[in-house]
N, C-alpha and C positions, 0 to 999 in steps of 0.2 A: 503493499499500500505505499502511496504517495502523499505527501503534505509539503507545504511551503513554510518554512522556518525562517524568520527574519529574512524573508526575500530570496532565499536559497530552497530549492527541490530537495527533499529528503526522503529516503525509502525507510519504512516502519516495520518492524516485526512485532513490536507491543503497541497496541492501541490506546493504553492508558495515558492520559496526560501528565500525570505525576512521574511516572517511569520515564517519559520522554524527556520531560524537563530535566531529570535528575542524569539522563544518559548523554545530555548536553553540556553537562558541569555546572549548571545554574547553581550560585549560592546567593541565599538570600541577604539583603532583601532584593526583590525584584517584583514585577507585576506581569501577568500574562493576559492575553487577551487571544481569543479563537474567533476567527471569522468577524474581527471587529467588536467583540462583546469581551469585556472583563471579566476574568474567572477568579474568583477570591482564591486565596491560597488554600483556604480550609476546604474547597470544593475541588481542587486539583485531583485528589486521588480518587473521585467518583466520576470525572469527566472522562469519556471515551472519544477518540478521536476517529474521523471518518476520512475516506479518500477525499483528497483535495482540500481539506482543510487549511486554512492560513494561521499560523500561529506567530504571534509576537511577544516577544520576552525583553522586557525593558528593565534595566537597572539604574538606580539614581546615579548622578555624576554631581561629584563636587567640584566647586571652583570658586574663584573669586576675584 
């Protein structure tokens, strides 16, 4: 199954959003959206991905 992750096509073997995020090396804090809809971190373990989903993972940037 293929999804788009931060603009890049990625092939998945596991459809669970939490497992996918962890496989990408994400470290909190971060925010995640699937198809433009924010997914609370508490719901990531319950969310299942589908073919063609677009996932955006955003981490805060500090600057000054």
